[in-house]
N, C-alpha and C positions, 0 to 999 in steps of 0.2 A: 297492610298493604293494600294499596288501591289499583284498580285496574279502570281503564277509560277507554273508549273507542278511539283510536288514532287515524287508521286510513284503510282505504279498501284499496287493494292490489289488483289491477285487472291486467292481463298479459294478452299480447298481439303478434302477429306477423307482420303487421302494418301500423306501425306506430305512428306515423305522420297521419294517417286516416283517422286513427283513433283520438289524436291529439285535436286535430280539427273539429271532429264531431264532439267532443265534449267542450270545446271552447267555443264553437259557434252555434251549436244546438241547445247546449244547456247552460252557456253564457258562465263558464268557469274560467277562471283567472291564474294565472301562474302563481305558486306557492312559492315566494321568494328564499325563504330559508333554507329549502331542501337542496337545491342543487349544488350550493357551496359545501354541502355534508357528504355529498356523494363519493363513494371510493370505488374504482374499476379495475385493481388489479390484484383482487384476492378471491377470484373465482367467477364473478358474473361481469363481463365488459359490455353487458349490452345498454342501450340508450333508455332512459326513463324520463317520462314528463310528469312533472309535479304540479297538481293543478288542484284547487279547491272552490268551493261554493261559499267559502268564507267561514263554513263551520267544521266540514268535513273535507279532507283531503283524500284525491285518489291519486295513487302512482300508477301510470300507466307504463308497463314496462314491456321490452321486447323478449317474447317468448324465448326460453333457452333451455332445451332437454338435455344439456351436458352438465348442469351445474354439480349433480351428484359425483360424476366420475371426477370432476376437476377439484371438488373439495372434499370427497370421502364421505358426505353426508347423505343420510337417506331421504329425507324430506326436501323436495325440490319445490321452492316458492314461487318460482315463476315458469313453472309448467302450465299450470292452469290459474293461477293467481291465488289470493289469499286475502283474509280479513285479520286486522292488526289492531292489537290492545297495546296501551303503554301501561308500565308500573313503574312504582316507587321501589320495589325491592324484587329484583330478578331473582335472587336467590332463595327467598322466601318461595315465590312461584315455582321454582323448579323443585324445592322440597314437597310442596303440594301435589306436582305432578308426579313425584317419584313415590308419595306416600298412597296414590290412587293407581299406581301401576301403568302410569301414561309414559309411553317412551317419546321422547322428544330428539330432535336435531339441535345440537346447540353450536350456532355459527359464531358465536362472540361478536367481535367488532370487525365484520367482514364487509359490509356495503356502505354503512353510514358513519362517519366519525363520531366516535363517543357512545355510539349505541353498542348494547349486548342484545343480540337477537336471538330467540329459540324459536322453532316450528314443530308444530305436531299436529295430529289428526284428529278431528272429531269423530264422532261413533260413525257417520256417513263417508267419512274420507276427505272431508272439506280441510284445506290448510288453513292453519291458526298461527298468527306471528304473535307473540309478547316480546316486548322489548322494553329495557331502560335506557333512559337517556339523559344527559347531563343536564341538570336544571337550568 
């Protein structure tokens, strides 16, 4: 099982300002592959700007405090944002979490076509995503 940093998610109540900042100040460009994969009818209808510096993606998302209520999940990935890792074996990673007694929210394929996403907390309460996507 491999893990690799995939993106950093930052949440905002003013997405147009965040998008402009990351594009104009930090010279980020649109990540073209992401917008086509976005699912908006399974608990998170908010807008997301997908930008990159050419190496790391940033997902700039509208803050949404109601996801847990709509999805029945404990961990809300767009309340404060999160850091995300991609794996080639989500089942093995979930087994690792289970063995270590780390609870997680299994969102399945709720936000991005073909992705299986889980979210959990680190010891200080920061949200971490691990997902598997089609090759």
